[in-house]
N, C-alpha and C positions, 0 to 999 in steps of 0.2 A: 504494500500500500504506500502511495506517495502522500506524505504528511507535511503540510505547511505549518511551521512553528514560529510564533512570535514569543519574544522574551527568552530566547534560547541562550542568552548570556547571563541570565539571572539565576537565582538559587534553584527554584523549582524547575525552571526551563532548562537549565544546563544538565541537571540530572535526568530530566525527561529525554533530552537529546541522546544522552548516553544509553538510556534504557531502550528507547525506540530503535536506535542503531543496532544494539545487541539483538533486538527481537527481529531484525531483518527488514525493517521498514526503510524506504528511501525518504530523504528529507529535503525540504526547501526551507531555509531560514530567512525570515524577515528581520533584519538587524539595523541598528543605527550606526554601528562602529565595527569595521573589520579589525581594528587594533584590539578592541576588547574581545572579539571572538578569538583571535589568535592567542591572547593572554589567558583566557579562561580555559582553553583546551590545549595549552602548550604542553608538548611532550606526550600527549595521549593519542592512541590509535583509535580515533573516533571518526566514523564517516559522517561528516556534517552535511553532506549533499551539496546542492547548489545554493547560492546566496543572493538575496536581493537586498540592497542597501537602501533604506528609506524610512519613512515615518508612518506609524500605524494610523495617524490622523489624516494621511493623504490617501483618499479613496482610490486614486489611479494606481498608486504604488501598491496598495493592498491587493487590488484586482490583479495586477501583474504577478504578484506572489502567489495568489490563489489559482490562477489559470493552470490547468493541467494536473492539479492535485486531486486526491480522492477524499482527504479528510484534513482537519485542521486542529491544532492545539493553540489556543489563545492564552498565553501566560504572561504577556507583557503588561506592565502598569508603571506609571511614574508615581513616586511616593511623596517627595517633598516639593513644595512650591506654592505659588499663588493660584488664582483662578485658572491659569493656563493648564495646571495639572488636571483639574476637573474637566476642562474642555477636551484635552488630549485623550484622557482615559475613556471618556464617554464616546468620543468619536472613534476611538480604536475598537470598542465593543461593537458599535454600529457597523463600521466598515468591515471588520473581520467576520463577525457572526452573520450579519446581513448579507455580505458578499458571498460567504460560503453557502448560505441557504439558497441564494439566487443561482448559484452554480451547481446546486444539488449535491454538495459534498456531504458525506455521511460516514462517521459522526462528526459533530462540531463540538469539540471539547473546550470548555471555558473554566479557567481558574478563578473562582469567586473567593469569598471569605465568610467565615461564621459571623464576622462583625456586621455584615449587612443585615443580620437577623437578630441583633443583640440590642436590648435584652429580650429573651424569649417569653412567650406567654405561659409556659409550663416549666416543670422542674428540669427538663433537658432541652437542649437545642436540637431541633430536627430539621430535615431538609425542606419541610413544608411550612415552616414558621413564616409569619409575615415579615415583609421588608421594613426596616426602620430607617430613619433619617439620621445620619451622623453629622458631626460638626466640622471636622477637618475637610479640606478640599479632597484629599485622598479618600477619606471615608465616604463623603458625599458621592464621589465618582464611582465607588464600588456599589453603593446603594442604587445609583442610577443604572450602572451596568447590569446589576441583578434584575432590575425592572425590564431592561431590554431583553435579557436572556429569557426571562419568564414569559414575556410577550411572544417571543418566537416559539417557545415551547407550547404555549396555549394554541398556537396556530399549526401545531404538528411538526414543527421543524425539529430535526434530530439533534437538538442541543443537549449536551451532557455536561452538567454543572458539577464542579468539585468544590467542596468547602473545607479548606485546611484550617487548622487552629494554629498553635505555636509550633513553627517549623524549625527543626534542629537537624544537625548532621555535619558531615565534613564537606570541604570544598565549597565554601560559601563566597561567591565573588563579591558580595556587597561590602561587609556583611549585613544581613537583614536585622531588623529590630530584635527578634528573639535571640539571635546569636550575640548581639551586642549586650542584651540584658544578662545573659549567662556570663559573658566576659566580665562585665562590671560587677556582678555579684561575687565572682571569684576574686576580683581585685579589691573591692571596697567593702563588701558585706551584703547580707541578704535582708531586704525589707520583708518582714513577716507580717502579712495582713490577712484579711478574711479570704475565704474560698481558695482558689488555686489556678491551675492552668492545664490545658490538654497538650501533651507533648507528642508530636508526630514526627517521625523520621522522614527526611526529604526523599530517601530512597524508597520508602513505602508509598509516598505520593506518586513517584515515578512508576512503581509497580501497578498502582491503580490506573494510571493513565494508559499504560500498555494494555491492561486487561479490559479497560473500557473502550478501547479502540475497535469496536465490533459494529459493523454496519447493520442496518435493518432492524434495530431495536427501538427506534424512536427516541423521544425526549426522556431523559433520566436525570436524577439528582443523586449525588453521592457525598455523604459526610465522610471526611478523611481527617479525623481529629485525634486519633491515637489514644494515649493513656491519660486520664484525668489524674492530676497530682496536686495535693495541697502544697502551699509554698514551703511550709516547714519540712515536709517530706522531700521536696525537691532539694532543699539545702542539705538534709541528712544524706540523701543519695550521693550528692557531690562530695560531701565529707568522706563518706565511705570509699568512694572510687579513688579519690586523690590521697587519702590518708592524712589529711590536714583539716583542722577545724577552722572554718571561716566564721567570723563574728556575725551575729544577727542583731537586728534592731527592730523593735516593734514599730509598725507603721499603721496607725489608725486610719481607716478609710478617708475621713474628711481631710486629714493632714496630707495624705498621699495625693488626693485629688487637687488640693491647693498647690502642692509642689508641682504637679503636672501642669496646672495653669501657668505657673511661673516659668516653667521650662518652655511652654508654648510661646510666651511673650519674649523670652530670651532668644529663642531661635529666629524670631523675626528680625532681631538686631545683630546677632552674632552667628558665626558658623559653629554651632554647638553640636558635638557628636555625642549626644546622650539620648537613650531610647525612650525615656519616660515622657509621655504627653498626658494631657487631661483625659483623652479618650483611652489611652493605655491604662491609666489609673482606674478609670471606671471598669474596664475589663478585669483588671487585677483584683479589684475589691468586690465584684459582683458576679464573677464567672460561675457558670454551672456546667455540669458534664454535658457532653455531646453524644448523640446516639449514632455511632458508626456501625453497629452490628448489622443492620440491613445491607449496608455496603459490602461488608465482609462476606455475608451469606450469599449475596447475589454474584459476587465475583470469585468466590472460593478462595479468599485470601485470609491471612492473619498478619497483624502488626508485629514487628520484631520487638524483643524485650526492651523496656525503657533503659535498662543499664547499658545495653549495647549502643543505643543512640547517644546517651550522655557521655559515655566513655570516648566514643569516636569524635564527638563534637569537641570535647575538652582537649583531646590529643591534637586535633587539627588546629585549634586556637593556639596551642603551644608551637606546633610546627610552622604555622604561618606567621608567627611573631606577634600575635595579639596578646599573648600571656607569656610570662617567663616561668622558669622552673619552680620558683618559690610559690607560684599560684597554683600549679597543677600537681605538686607533690610527686607521688610515685608514678603518675602517668607520664612524667617526663622521661622515664626509663623505658 
């Protein structure tokens, strides 16, 4: 199958490229930078297929990338920025998903996020929960993208939506916010607050992508959230894996949300590389488990053990120079 991939130089997208290539699919990558493509896959024997350089917000470029393909994976999204992030991400969803449907591609895979349905109406987040409106430009763009995807699904388009939670693992080109959060917790300490997080290995998302690449099954939605983990248990796991005790500090929800608002303001004035935002603080303090079991049952998969994911993430953070030996303890060996 010929698969057009957007976001192939990102965290989820790059692991999907590797998995799709191993599975024998031919690829066409829509990318913005050949230099980043070469950097992300440097030294790897990965068949990246042919490449179209351009912007997902450009309908003509997207059409060129889609022509001659059988299926598509839309994993691209801008994260930081002003209203241009909202415009680009929404245009990307419309161009890629709408263009793929107009060309009868099947399936049309779309990487959404559980945040588009948060907070949920029930005790667990499910794939059919209503869409919510978020506050950041990125969050609003994902909510709008989710509406576009569901509209196509309601019209019978074979859109297959995947909902990741906190994504971890090795080889993170970003790194993404979840990786940064683990990095900073190991460096500075763990904020222990209410609820927890769902930890999903990026390689498991890639496995779901490959398994979901089956034509003729119509619209589907897959929760890909991994293992729900309270924050104190997350910290304990990392202590056990590294053999070192990282300090903890209590973070009452109102305080954490207030700090998140302050970080949001600071990021508007400074180039601040810190993963906490007000939206992230809301998720951290109000998170509930996600129901991934229907996904696993439908695709015949299991998520790998949480220890494996955390161990590989921490080892990679050390190998990539994001942490030093004093932060990772025995995993440095």
